[in-house]
PASEBA-1860 file (N, C-alpha, C; in nm, 3 decimals):
! residues 301
1> XXXXXXXX> 2.500/1.291/-5.428/2.601/1.405/-5.318/2.479/1.487/-5.239 ~ 2.353/1.526/-5.364/2.290/1.669/-5.287/2.196/1.572/-5.149 ~ 2.152/1.483/-5.183/2.044/1.406/-5.090/2.120/1.400/-4.934 ~ 2.282/1.337/-5.000/2.441/1.359/-4.811/2.365/1.533/-4.735 ~ 2.388/1.603/-4.863/2.383/1.783/-4.877/2.234/1.792/-4.780 ~ 2.184/1.750/-4.811/2.021/1.771/-4.756/1.976/1.723/-4.681 ~ 2.023/1.604/-4.642/2.030/1.545/-4.493/2.039/1.618/-4.372 ~ 2.200/1.634/-4.440/2.274/1.725/-4.362/2.271/1.828/-4.257
9> XXXXXXXX> 2.199/1.871/-4.374/2.118/1.996/-4.339/2.005/1.972/-4.275 ~ 1.896/1.880/-4.294/1.806/1.862/-4.253/1.845/1.817/-4.110 ~ 1.978/1.752/-4.078/1.966/1.685/-3.910/2.023/1.786/-3.839 ~ 2.116/1.963/-3.897/2.154/1.988/-3.835/1.952/2.143/-3.811 ~ 1.949/2.146/-3.889/1.776/2.224/-3.883/1.750/2.144/-3.778 ~ 1.736/2.038/-3.777/1.623/1.953/-3.639/1.741/1.957/-3.464 ~ 1.818/1.984/-3.487/1.921/1.998/-3.392/1.917/2.133/-3.318 ~ 1.913/2.203/-3.404/1.907/2.323/-3.353/1.775/2.393/-3.288
17> XXXXXXXX> 1.668/2.318/-3.347/1.532/2.333/-3.269/1.445/2.252/-3.183 ~ 1.550/2.219/-3.122/1.551/2.061/-3.033/1.510/2.185/-2.906 ~ 1.370/2.128/-2.786/1.382/2.186/-2.663/1.303/2.079/-2.587 ~ 1.369/2.089/-2.389/1.315/2.032/-2.370/1.272/1.989/-2.304 ~ 1.129/1.860/-2.279/1.048/1.889/-2.241/1.017/1.860/-2.111 ~ 1.041/2.013/-1.992/0.996/1.979/-1.821/0.971/1.912/-1.761 ~ 0.858/1.796/-1.807/0.791/1.680/-1.758/0.828/1.570/-1.767 ~ 0.957/1.554/-1.918/0.987/1.425/-1.893/1.130/1.436/-1.884
25> XXXXXXXX> 1.176/1.557/-1.929/1.322/1.615/-1.971/1.340/1.533/-2.117 ~ 1.238/1.504/-2.210/1.246/1.440/-2.317/1.318/1.599/-2.417 ~ 1.363/1.548/-2.547/1.388/1.651/-2.612/1.312/1.635/-2.749 ~ 1.251/1.756/-2.739/1.128/1.757/-2.878/1.180/1.845/-3.012 ~ 1.128/1.829/-3.139/1.154/1.917/-3.215/1.007/2.040/-3.199 ~ 1.020/2.139/-3.248/0.947/2.265/-3.207/0.998/2.386/-3.306 ~ 0.915/2.399/-3.386/0.882/2.518/-3.480/0.856/2.591/-3.444 ~ 0.702/2.575/-3.395/0.572/2.686/-3.395/0.623/2.770/-3.271
33> XXXXXXXX> 0.525/2.893/-3.270/0.580/2.995/-3.156/0.380/2.977/-3.035 ~ 0.472/2.983/-2.983/0.365/2.940/-2.894/0.186/2.998/-2.938 ~ 0.224/3.134/-2.979/0.072/3.197/-3.004/-0.006/3.113/-3.158 ~ 0.086/3.116/-3.215/0.072/2.967/-3.320/-0.043/2.858/-3.330 ~ 0.023/2.838/-3.193/-0.034/2.700/-3.153/-0.138/2.727/-3.108 ~ -0.148/2.819/-3.025/-0.268/2.821/-2.941/-0.428/2.901/-3.025 ~ -0.339/2.939/-3.173/-0.432/3.011/-3.243/-0.547/2.896/-3.342 ~ -0.417/2.835/-3.387/-0.416/2.707/-3.459/-0.565/2.601/-3.376
41> XXXXXXXX> -0.504/2.612/-3.223/-0.648/2.512/-3.153/-0.714/2.551/-3.157 ~ -0.770/2.698/-3.135/-0.870/2.766/-3.109/-0.965/2.773/-3.225 ~ -0.881/2.760/-3.405/-0.992/2.773/-3.471/-1.023/2.673/-3.506 ~ -0.926/2.488/-3.448/-0.964/2.386/-3.528/-1.066/2.371/-3.424 ~ -1.063/2.405/-3.269/-1.203/2.374/-3.192/-1.380/2.418/-3.264 ~ -1.316/2.525/-3.248/-1.498/2.600/-3.301/-1.544/2.549/-3.467 ~ -1.364/2.526/-3.547/-1.404/2.365/-3.701/-1.526/2.306/-3.682 ~ -1.448/2.205/-3.542/-1.449/2.058/-3.507/-1.579/2.072/-3.495
49> XXXXXXXX> -1.624/2.100/-3.356/-1.717/2.204/-3.291/-1.887/2.213/-3.371 ~ -1.856/2.288/-3.444/-1.940/2.303/-3.554/-1.971/2.206/-3.635 ~ -1.878/2.142/-3.716/-1.843/2.027/-3.804/-1.940/1.890/-3.662 ~ -1.912/1.889/-3.570/-2.004/1.788/-3.505/-2.192/1.839/-3.470 ~ -2.205/1.938/-3.476/-2.341/1.988/-3.482/-2.393/2.014/-3.607 ~ -2.316/1.977/-3.773/-2.378/1.974/-3.865/-2.417/1.897/-3.904 ~ -2.304/1.724/-3.830/-2.340/1.607/-3.852/-2.393/1.515/-3.723 ~ -2.523/1.608/-3.654/-2.631/1.555/-3.593/-2.586/1.566/-3.504
57> XXXXXXXX> -2.481/1.516/-3.349/-2.398/1.583/-3.271/-2.401/1.677/-3.226 ~ -2.538/1.725/-3.123/-2.531/1.785/-3.067/-2.389/1.880/-2.933 ~ -2.396/1.985/-2.941/-2.282/2.055/-2.861/-2.330/2.057/-2.673 ~ -2.338/2.001/-2.593/-2.431/2.038/-2.485/-2.401/2.184/-2.434 ~ -2.482/2.281/-2.372/-2.497/2.324/-2.349/-2.401/2.469/-2.411 ~ -2.412/2.451/-2.540/-2.380/2.512/-2.632/-2.395/2.668/-2.608 ~ -2.539/2.699/-2.593/-2.572/2.864/-2.565/-2.599/2.811/-2.390 ~ -2.594/2.965/-2.311/-2.661/2.902/-2.180/-2.740/2.936/-2.162
65> XXXXXXXX> -2.882/2.977/-2.292/-3.031/2.929/-2.285/-3.097/2.835/-2.269 ~ -2.967/2.732/-2.305/-3.053/2.600/-2.358/-2.977/2.506/-2.267 ~ -2.907/2.520/-2.150/-2.895/2.483/-2.064/-2.896/2.457/-1.991 ~ -3.019/2.311/-1.913/-3.048/2.301/-1.794/-3.057/2.108/-1.793 ~ -3.082/2.098/-1.682/-3.146/1.955/-1.692/-2.959/1.852/-1.711 ~ -3.026/1.744/-1.701/-2.902/1.625/-1.738/-2.802/1.695/-1.860 ~ -2.778/1.778/-1.917/-2.713/1.849/-1.964/-2.620/1.956/-1.933 ~ -2.662/2.018/-1.809/-2.647/2.137/-1.725/-2.556/2.060/-1.636
73> XXXXXXXX> -2.594/1.910/-1.598/-2.526/1.868/-1.549/-2.421/1.751/-1.547 ~ -2.402/1.768/-1.648/-2.271/1.688/-1.741/-2.212/1.788/-1.765 ~ -2.187/1.907/-1.813/-2.121/1.975/-1.831/-2.095/2.026/-1.715 ~ -2.141/2.080/-1.625/-2.116/2.145/-1.494/-2.002/2.059/-1.420 ~ -1.997/1.943/-1.442/-1.916/1.815/-1.383/-1.781/1.843/-1.471 ~ -1.799/1.814/-1.565/-1.647/1.822/-1.734/-1.630/1.937/-1.709 ~ -1.639/2.057/-1.639/-1.600/2.197/-1.621/-1.590/2.181/-1.482 ~ -1.607/2.151/-1.370/-1.557/2.122/-1.230/-1.428/2.016/-1.303
81> XXXXXXXX> -1.422/1.947/-1.306/-1.287/1.827/-1.305/-1.131/1.916/-1.394 ~ -1.215/1.982/-1.502/-1.095/2.075/-1.564/-1.075/2.186/-1.516 ~ -1.155/2.227/-1.378/-1.050/2.354/-1.342/-0.980/2.286/-1.292 ~ -0.987/2.248/-1.162/-0.889/2.155/-1.005/-0.785/2.057/-1.138 ~ -0.817/2.042/-1.225/-0.665/1.949/-1.382/-0.590/2.110/-1.386 ~ -0.696/2.200/-1.471/-0.633/2.333/-1.478/-0.537/2.364/-1.361 ~ -0.596/2.420/-1.223/-0.510/2.416/-1.164/-0.419/2.364/-1.044 ~ -0.416/2.201/-1.115/-0.294/2.149/-1.066/-0.220/2.157/-1.183
89> XXXXXXXX> -0.233/2.184/-1.306/-0.127/2.241/-1.429/-0.075/2.329/-1.369 ~ -0.103/2.409/-1.315/-0.057/2.592/-1.363/0.092/2.578/-1.207 ~ 0.008/2.496/-1.070/0.125/2.498/-0.999/0.233/2.333/-1.008 ~ 0.204/2.222/-1.165/0.315/2.175/-1.135/0.416/2.243/-1.212 ~ 0.368/2.308/-1.347/0.443/2.410/-1.424/0.549/2.537/-1.304 ~ 0.479/2.583/-1.212/0.555/2.659/-1.112/0.688/2.551/-1.010 ~ 0.580/2.486/-0.967/0.692/2.408/-0.877/0.835/2.298/-1.006 ~ 0.822/2.338/-1.172/0.910/2.287/-1.220/1.028/2.364/-1.265
97> XXXXXXXX> 0.945/2.563/-1.266/1.033/2.637/-1.309/1.169/2.652/-1.152 ~ 1.047/2.644/-1.039/1.131/2.643/-0.951/1.222/2.547/-0.890 ~ 1.210/2.403/-0.915/1.315/2.355/-0.994/1.459/2.392/-1.066 ~ 1.410/2.428/-1.178/1.530/2.533/-1.290/1.519/2.452/-1.400 ~ 1.451/2.424/-1.421/1.363/2.392/-1.536/1.298/2.536/-1.625 ~ 1.391/2.546/-1.743/1.359/2.708/-1.817/1.289/2.630/-1.933 ~ 1.164/2.688/-1.866/1.090/2.697/-2.021/0.953/2.805/-1.999 ~ 0.845/2.816/-2.073/0.762/2.913/-2.087/0.615/2.829/-2.021
105> XXXXXXXX> 0.598/2.843/-1.869/0.423/2.753/-1.830/0.367/2.839/-1.971 ~ 0.265/2.754/-1.930/0.113/2.726/-2.068/0.004/2.730/-1.986 ~ -0.016/2.682/-1.861/-0.141/2.655/-1.844/-0.194/2.802/-1.729 ~ -0.124/2.851/-1.708/-0.226/2.990/-1.648/-0.227/3.130/-1.805 ~ -0.168/3.058/-1.876/-0.192/3.135/-2.026/-0.329/3.077/-2.101 ~ -0.310/2.957/-2.113/-0.433/2.910/-2.215/-0.599/2.969/-2.134 ~ -0.700/2.934/-2.265/-0.849/2.993/-2.241/-0.904/2.862/-2.169 ~ -0.918/2.829/-2.125/-0.952/2.706/-2.004/-1.097/2.724/-2.073
113> XXXXXXXX> -1.156/2.611/-2.230/-1.246/2.568/-2.273/-1.357/2.498/-2.284 ~ -1.442/2.423/-2.243/-1.490/2.277/-2.141/-1.617/2.251/-2.235 ~ -1.642/2.214/-2.345/-1.772/2.183/-2.347/-1.776/1.968/-2.427 ~ -1.912/1.936/-2.372/-2.006/1.775/-2.381/-2.033/1.773/-2.525 ~ -1.979/1.669/-2.662/-2.092/1.652/-2.694/-2.088/1.551/-2.726 ~ -2.242/1.542/-2.799/-2.281/1.413/-2.730/-2.357/1.327/-2.819 ~ -2.238/1.192/-2.840/-2.169/1.136/-2.965/-2.177/1.052/-2.934 ~ -2.152/0.896/-2.970/-2.138/0.721/-2.958/-1.997/0.674/-2.954
121> XXXXXXXX> -1.934/0.823/-3.013/-1.793/0.773/-3.042/-1.748/0.858/-2.903 ~ -1.615/0.721/-2.891/-1.555/0.754/-2.744/-1.430/0.793/-2.716 ~ -1.429/0.976/-2.733/-1.325/1.042/-2.769/-1.288/1.158/-2.724 ~ -1.195/1.226/-2.621/-1.181/1.329/-2.596/-1.088/1.389/-2.657 ~ -1.088/1.525/-2.630/-0.928/1.533/-2.649/-0.920/1.720/-2.642 ~ -0.806/1.766/-2.545/-0.768/1.941/-2.526/-0.645/1.957/-2.620 ~ -0.682/2.070/-2.710/-0.630/2.122/-2.898/-0.555/2.245/-2.756 ~ -0.457/2.312/-2.818/-0.340/2.353/-2.754/-0.439/2.491/-2.729
129> XXXXXXXX> -0.407/2.557/-2.620/-0.491/2.652/-2.591/-0.592/2.612/-2.494 ~ -0.558/2.498/-2.460/-0.716/2.449/-2.323/-0.820/2.456/-2.406 ~ -0.830/2.423/-2.528/-0.967/2.402/-2.591/-1.013/2.210/-2.580 ~ -1.110/2.208/-2.479/-1.108/2.081/-2.417/-1.257/1.999/-2.456 ~ -1.286/1.899/-2.528/-1.371/1.826/-2.546/-1.383/1.695/-2.494 ~ -1.509/1.717/-2.482/-1.558/1.541/-2.392/-1.661/1.510/-2.513 ~ -1.654/1.361/-2.542/-1.745/1.315/-2.589/-1.845/1.189/-2.479 ~ -1.951/1.240/-2.551/-2.090/1.121/-2.405/-2.080/0.993/-2.463
137> XXXXXXXX> -1.977/0.939/-2.552/-1.927/0.792/-2.596/-1.825/0.744/-2.522 ~ -1.747/0.786/-2.453/-1.665/0.766/-2.357/-1.691/0.788/-2.229 ~ -1.774/0.867/-2.180/-1.835/0.858/-2.068/-1.891/0.699/-1.962 ~ -1.966/0.651/-2.061/-1.951/0.482/-2.044/-1.807/0.431/-1.948 ~ -1.804/0.403/-2.086/-1.621/0.405/-2.069/-1.540/0.381/-1.919 ~ -1.539/0.488/-1.888/-1.499/0.608/-1.759/-1.587/0.568/-1.664 ~ -1.779/0.513/-1.699/-1.800/0.534/-1.591/-1.839/0.335/-1.513 ~ -1.952/0.325/-1.517/-2.029/0.271/-1.399/-2.058/0.148/-1.510
145> XXXXXXXX> -2.038/0.164/-1.702/-1.951/-0.012/-1.705/-2.095/-0.063/-1.815 ~ -2.238/0.007/-1.796/-2.303/-0.131/-1.787/-2.441/-0.110/-1.940 ~ -2.274/-0.066/-2.022/-2.401/-0.010/-2.147/-2.487/0.113/-2.178 ~ -2.511/0.188/-2.063/-2.594/0.359/-2.109/-2.473/0.465/-2.104 ~ -2.537/0.567/-2.103/-2.477/0.673/-2.081/-2.589/0.717/-1.991 ~ -2.578/0.759/-1.899/-2.651/0.816/-1.794/-2.593/0.885/-1.701 ~ -2.599/1.000/-1.576/-2.566/1.062/-1.463/-2.495/1.021/-1.390 ~ -2.505/0.885/-1.407/-2.444/0.764/-1.298/-2.310/0.763/-1.345
153> XXXXXXXX> -2.298/0.750/-1.483/-2.193/0.773/-1.502/-2.050/0.870/-1.498 ~ -2.068/0.960/-1.387/-2.023/1.092/-1.347/-1.997/1.059/-1.205 ~ -2.146/1.002/-1.117/-2.094/0.979/-0.965/-1.952/0.982/-0.939 ~ -1.922/0.930/-0.990/-1.717/0.865/-1.014/-1.659/0.938/-1.066 ~ -1.558/1.044/-1.060/-1.588/1.107/-1.223/-1.406/1.105/-1.219 ~ -1.360/0.961/-1.102/-1.221/0.975/-1.104/-1.176/0.921/-1.236 ~ -1.196/0.835/-1.305/-1.142/0.756/-1.474/-1.221/0.856/-1.539 ~ -1.286/0.950/-1.578/-1.297/1.095/-1.649/-1.210/1.173/-1.631
161> XXXXXXXX> -1.144/1.219/-1.536/-1.006/1.272/-1.450/-0.913/1.217/-1.571 ~ -0.875/1.072/-1.510/-0.744/1.047/-1.580/-0.774/1.073/-1.695 ~ -0.898/1.089/-1.792/-0.870/1.055/-1.921/-0.851/1.227/-1.985 ~ -0.926/1.281/-1.865/-0.896/1.398/-1.908/-0.755/1.512/-1.879 ~ -0.673/1.445/-1.793/-0.569/1.458/-1.774/-0.483/1.440/-1.856 ~ -0.499/1.297/-1.944/-0.399/1.233/-2.081/-0.425/1.362/-2.184 ~ -0.560/1.419/-2.178/-0.551/1.515/-2.274/-0.452/1.640/-2.238 ~ -0.490/1.675/-2.132/-0.430/1.886/-2.136/-0.303/1.783/-2.105
169> XXXXXXXX> -0.208/1.665/-2.095/-0.068/1.671/-2.064/-0.024/1.702/-2.202 ~ -0.132/1.615/-2.319/-0.067/1.634/-2.486/-0.049/1.815/-2.533 ~ -0.144/1.930/-2.435/-0.126/2.037/-2.506/-0.037/2.113/-2.362 ~ -0.017/2.041/-2.300/0.129/2.147/-2.223/0.228/2.110/-2.199 ~ 0.257/1.962/-2.310/0.342/1.904/-2.377/0.416/2.004/-2.504 ~ 0.299/2.053/-2.576/0.301/2.067/-2.705/0.322/1.992/-2.838 ~ 0.271/1.907/-2.796/0.311/1.706/-2.888/0.165/1.802/-3.000 ~ 0.084/1.856/-2.981/0.037/1.953/-3.206/0.173/1.985/-3.274
177> XXXXXXXX> 0.226/2.084/-3.184/0.319/2.146/-3.299/0.440/2.088/-3.277 ~ 0.499/1.966/-3.249/0.612/1.837/-3.213/0.557/1.774/-3.356 ~ 0.413/1.721/-3.361/0.398/1.666/-3.505/0.383/1.745/-3.603 ~ 0.383/1.880/-3.593/0.368/1.974/-3.732/0.452/1.962/-3.761 ~ 0.632/2.043/-3.620/0.728/2.024/-3.629/0.785/1.951/-3.770 ~ 0.779/1.815/-3.706/0.771/1.669/-3.751/0.808/1.691/-3.898 ~ 0.634/1.683/-3.933/0.586/1.664/-4.079/0.630/1.768/-4.186 ~ 0.664/1.874/-4.127/0.739/2.000/-4.234/0.894/1.957/-4.224
185> XXXXXXXX> 0.915/1.879/-4.110/1.129/1.816/-4.147/1.099/1.684/-4.247 ~ 0.975/1.626/-4.215/1.003/1.531/-4.294/0.969/1.540/-4.463 ~ 0.865/1.634/-4.468/0.854/1.685/-4.626/0.958/1.745/-4.667 ~ 1.076/1.818/-4.610/1.171/1.888/-4.632/1.256/1.754/-4.670 ~ 1.248/1.629/-4.593/1.342/1.561/-4.649/1.330/1.473/-4.781 ~ 1.162/1.423/-4.789/1.142/1.399/-4.881/1.174/1.468/-5.070 ~ 1.133/1.576/-5.037/1.205/1.725/-5.118/1.378/1.674/-5.160 ~ 1.418/1.673/-5.089/1.607/1.664/-5.036/1.622/1.525/-5.131
193> XXXXXXXX> 1.603/1.402/-5.117/1.572/1.276/-5.147/1.497/1.329/-5.308 ~ 1.465/1.378/-5.303/1.348/1.366/-5.411/1.450/1.461/-5.545 ~ 1.517/1.604/-5.513/1.585/1.593/-5.556/1.786/1.580/-5.619 ~ 1.754/1.470/-5.555/1.934/1.352/-5.551/1.876/1.304/-5.641 ~ 1.787/1.300/-5.692/1.753/1.112/-5.796/1.734/1.115/-5.927 ~ 1.721/1.278/-5.967/1.728/1.320/-6.060/1.783/1.174/-6.186 ~ 1.893/1.160/-6.157/2.008/1.076/-6.244/1.957/0.935/-6.244 ~ 1.891/0.915/-6.145/1.801/0.771/-6.159/1.684/0.751/-6.243
201> XXXXXXXX> 1.712/0.578/-6.289/1.600/0.609/-6.336/1.469/0.535/-6.242 ~ 1.327/0.540/-6.313/1.245/0.566/-6.230/1.189/0.464/-6.153 ~ 1.273/0.353/-6.216/1.253/0.240/-6.069/1.289/0.252/-5.939 ~ 1.493/0.314/-6.002/1.563/0.320/-5.888/1.457/0.442/-5.769 ~ 1.459/0.516/-5.838/1.329/0.659/-5.756/1.217/0.619/-5.685 ~ 1.191/0.550/-5.711/1.051/0.474/-5.607/1.091/0.406/-5.550 ~ 1.202/0.323/-5.555/1.258/0.188/-5.419/1.258/0.340/-5.334 ~ 1.398/0.382/-5.347/1.436/0.476/-5.267/1.361/0.596/-5.189
209> XXXXXXXX> 1.208/0.674/-5.304/1.123/0.741/-5.225/1.061/0.630/-5.122 ~ 1.017/0.543/-5.082/0.963/0.415/-5.059/0.972/0.373/-4.991 ~ 1.083/0.337/-4.972/1.268/0.339/-4.810/1.215/0.473/-4.746 ~ 1.251/0.578/-4.841/1.229/0.661/-4.735/1.132/0.674/-4.663 ~ 1.029/0.619/-4.703/0.850/0.696/-4.713/0.849/0.576/-4.614 ~ 0.855/0.509/-4.530/0.830/0.400/-4.489/0.911/0.412/-4.374 ~ 1.046/0.429/-4.350/1.162/0.445/-4.251/1.044/0.630/-4.197 ~ 1.033/0.737/-4.253/0.982/0.858/-4.194/0.832/0.818/-4.092
217> XXXXXXXX> 0.771/0.693/-4.151/0.601/0.680/-4.116/0.692/0.617/-3.957 ~ 0.738/0.476/-3.980/0.872/0.436/-3.807/0.835/0.534/-3.729 ~ 0.928/0.640/-3.788/0.968/0.793/-3.664/0.895/0.891/-3.658 ~ 0.705/0.849/-3.713/0.648/0.935/-3.692/0.584/0.860/-3.561 ~ 0.520/0.741/-3.583/0.512/0.613/-3.479/0.528/0.657/-3.387 ~ 0.688/0.614/-3.380/0.722/0.636/-3.238/0.769/0.765/-3.146 ~ 0.687/0.823/-3.238/0.732/0.939/-3.197/0.580/0.927/-3.147 ~ 0.519/0.941/-3.193/0.293/0.892/-3.150/0.320/0.878/-3.030
225> XXXXXXXX> 0.415/0.769/-3.006/0.401/0.712/-2.880/0.437/0.660/-2.751 ~ 0.564/0.789/-2.810/0.625/0.841/-2.712/0.530/0.968/-2.625 ~ 0.411/1.022/-2.730/0.323/1.125/-2.666/0.302/1.046/-2.613 ~ 0.199/0.965/-2.616/0.096/0.941/-2.525/0.144/0.909/-2.453 ~ 0.250/0.791/-2.418/0.361/0.771/-2.282/0.382/0.933/-2.156 ~ 0.424/0.984/-2.254/0.439/1.108/-2.180/0.316/1.161/-2.141 ~ 0.215/1.216/-2.189/0.091/1.223/-2.147/0.029/1.167/-2.032 ~ 0.048/1.043/-2.032/-0.007/0.903/-1.900/0.063/0.995/-1.805
233> XXXXXXXX> 0.215/1.009/-1.784/0.261/1.047/-1.712/0.267/1.185/-1.675 ~ 0.206/1.278/-1.776/0.213/1.417/-1.669/0.030/1.381/-1.652 ~ -0.068/1.364/-1.735/-0.181/1.311/-1.632/-0.210/1.251/-1.533 ~ -0.146/1.179/-1.469/-0.100/1.119/-1.333/-0.060/1.256/-1.278 ~ 0.049/1.291/-1.284/0.046/1.391/-1.251/0.035/1.491/-1.170 ~ -0.122/1.537/-1.298/-0.179/1.693/-1.285/-0.335/1.571/-1.116 ~ -0.321/1.405/-1.194/-0.440/1.371/-1.134/-0.443/1.389/-1.006 ~ -0.337/1.336/-0.898/-0.267/1.348/-0.756/-0.246/1.544/-0.697
241> XXXXXXXX> -0.286/1.642/-0.808/-0.216/1.722/-0.757/-0.396/1.783/-0.733 ~ -0.492/1.736/-0.783/-0.554/1.740/-0.783/-0.714/1.704/-0.713 ~ -0.585/1.586/-0.624/-0.670/1.439/-0.575/-0.779/1.356/-0.615 ~ -0.752/1.314/-0.732/-0.815/1.179/-0.747/-0.787/1.089/-0.749 ~ -0.823/0.997/-0.729/-0.770/0.839/-0.718/-0.685/0.809/-0.771 ~ -0.568/0.779/-0.810/-0.416/0.754/-0.903/-0.495/0.606/-0.937 ~ -0.512/0.485/-0.890/-0.557/0.374/-0.841/-0.657/0.375/-0.953 ~ -0.685/0.422/-1.000/-0.848/0.391/-1.109/-0.779/0.435/-1.261
249> XXXXXXXX> -0.594/0.468/-1.327/-0.571/0.504/-1.441/-0.511/0.378/-1.526 ~ -0.463/0.304/-1.414/-0.427/0.155/-1.463/-0.592/0.011/-1.478 ~ -0.695/0.025/-1.372/-0.855/0.016/-1.448/-0.867/0.059/-1.516 ~ -0.831/0.204/-1.563/-0.951/0.245/-1.683/-0.886/0.142/-1.812 ~ -0.698/0.176/-1.842/-0.649/0.085/-1.932/-0.708/-0.055/-1.968 ~ -0.700/-0.131/-1.854/-0.739/-0.248/-1.902/-0.886/-0.299/-1.915 ~ -0.929/-0.168/-1.887/-1.085/-0.177/-1.909/-1.093/-0.175/-2.086 ~ -1.002/-0.011/-2.102/-0.969/0.028/-2.234/-0.971/-0.140/-2.364
257> XXXXXXXX> -0.851/-0.158/-2.273/-0.783/-0.316/-2.293/-0.902/-0.446/-2.353 ~ -0.938/-0.456/-2.292/-1.065/-0.543/-2.268/-1.170/-0.476/-2.389 ~ -1.243/-0.405/-2.412/-1.281/-0.341/-2.539/-1.206/-0.377/-2.598 ~ -1.119/-0.322/-2.678/-1.018/-0.369/-2.798/-0.989/-0.455/-2.847 ~ -1.005/-0.588/-2.742/-0.889/-0.727/-2.763/-0.928/-0.708/-2.895 ~ -0.854/-0.768/-2.988/-0.788/-0.830/-3.128/-0.858/-0.738/-3.189 ~ -0.898/-0.633/-3.161/-0.917/-0.480/-3.298/-0.768/-0.394/-3.320 ~ -0.708/-0.425/-3.230/-0.570/-0.292/-3.249/-0.434/-0.381/-3.328
265> XXXXXXXX> -0.380/-0.303/-3.376/-0.329/-0.343/-3.483/-0.140/-0.395/-3.346 ~ -0.042/-0.481/-3.415/0.010/-0.459/-3.297/0.129/-0.303/-3.262 ~ 0.159/-0.324/-3.150/0.245/-0.227/-3.142/0.318/-0.122/-3.198 ~ 0.412/-0.198/-3.256/0.508/-0.119/-3.343/0.426/-0.068/-3.441 ~ 0.286/-0.093/-3.534/0.197/-0.024/-3.600/0.108/0.010/-3.566 ~ 0.136/0.104/-3.460/0.030/0.206/-3.413/0.086/0.309/-3.292 ~ 0.009/0.396/-3.291/0.002/0.543/-3.298/0.039/0.593/-3.183 ~ -0.071/0.489/-3.090/-0.083/0.433/-2.971/-0.030/0.357/-2.900
273> XXXXXXXX> 0.073/0.353/-2.733/0.041/0.243/-2.699/-0.031/0.156/-2.662 ~ -0.008/-0.078/-2.652/-0.135/-0.103/-2.580/-0.180/-0.060/-2.513 ~ -0.267/-0.150/-2.513/-0.406/-0.048/-2.301/-0.344/-0.162/-2.255 ~ -0.237/-0.275/-2.236/-0.151/-0.357/-2.221/-0.024/-0.287/-2.047 ~ 0.050/-0.215/-2.212/0.167/-0.134/-2.219/0.161/-0.027/-2.108 ~ 0.004/0.031/-2.137/-0.028/0.159/-2.060/-0.013/0.140/-1.922 ~ -0.108/0.026/-1.889/-0.148/-0.001/-1.714/-0.021/-0.037/-1.732 ~ 0.041/-0.116/-1.736/0.196/-0.187/-1.685/0.180/-0.043/-1.665
281> XXXXXXXX> 0.281/0.076/-1.708/0.372/0.172/-1.680/0.270/0.222/-1.592 ~ 0.174/0.274/-1.558/0.111/0.348/-1.410/0.104/0.248/-1.324 ~ 0.144/0.089/-1.343/0.166/0.054/-1.222/0.313/0.075/-1.149 ~ 0.388/0.090/-1.270/0.527/0.051/-1.191/0.551/0.272/-1.205 ~ 0.455/0.335/-1.187/0.469/0.471/-1.160/0.413/0.489/-1.001 ~ 0.282/0.417/-0.991/0.176/0.448/-0.899/0.221/0.455/-0.734 ~ 0.308/0.343/-0.696/0.414/0.306/-0.534/0.409/0.508/-0.542 ~ 0.485/0.643/-0.638/0.539/0.758/-0.595/0.425/0.839/-0.614
289> XXXXXXXX> 0.307/0.791/-0.668/0.144/0.892/-0.668/0.107/0.839/-0.582 ~ 0.030/0.725/-0.535/0.019/0.763/-0.434/0.064/0.732/-0.288 ~ 0.239/0.823/-0.264/0.279/0.833/-0.176/0.211/1.039/-0.189 ~ 0.267/1.042/-0.342/0.234/1.194/-0.338/0.109/1.184/-0.325 ~ 0.009/1.151/-0.381/-0.144/1.178/-0.333/-0.129/1.152/-0.157 ~ -0.121/1.075/-0.088/-0.196/1.086/0.011/-0.095/1.175/0.153 ~ 0.033/1.248/0.114/0.094/1.388/0.140/0.082/1.473/0.126 ~ 0.014/1.513/0.009/-0.095/1.595/-0.058/-0.263/1.563/0.023
297> XXXXX> -0.357/1.486/0.017/-0.482/1.500/0.054/-0.494/1.398/0.103 ~ -0.430/1.358/0.218/-0.490/1.227/0.305/-0.507/1.077/0.250 ~ -0.464/0.991/0.347/-0.517/0.861/0.311/-0.600/0.801/0.191 ~ -0.572/0.685/0.090/-0.653/0.651/-0.017/-0.737/0.564/0.067 ~ -0.845/0.597/0.037/-0.978/0.408/0.081/-0.962/0.313/0.015
END
């Protein structure tokens, strides 16, 4: 009985804290204030960059005095792409508000910051508040694919813009806050279930807690994949508004799929959709994206 009461209470709590993601119409659980979310993003950003430096992965142009040559060119290009995407994000949120969506715009409030980390790790992220990091390890993947990271990899910036738009999409849709809110509810659920098992023997308690853990993990993975797909679509919208070629998006994920071939777990066990699934999603969205691009930016070559 205690378990049922606890889980019913959690369900009510979950429903009362649902908000709509204006970019997709999906309902999300979010119990964090925007201020707390941005503060956590800023603190995490500083901590991550400091850790990278300590591990021997320099943050390029960390000081203006040491910013010159290839480091300066690379950093400036990343910041130029970011400036176009953040302007697109501000415009997108304004358009959604004009269409009647009720939400608090964040793109014009974020402290947009961009740094490049010299590391072989193929990574990029945007934390709440607009704190963006691009790792040099991803530049050959988004660049010419010749196995080396050079300035040639940013001569055509469209694939890098795909990655950055996707990461910015996560921040705009508050995916980090949603994950933390979900973890809080899962912990509360685990306590509720545990409180109701006191009359059972140890074997029964272990079996039920393991079953709860499996169910909770499956739910989290499902939401994680939904976040990735949502961020892909938001990123595509930003890409088009910033006049980057949207056709580069499925090509990028096909390239990623080839690089990860045989190394990824089955999609249902993963936090991310399979690369092929993502490429196929982009192909479904592509006719509308191309039409909107050409309306805004002129004919694609």
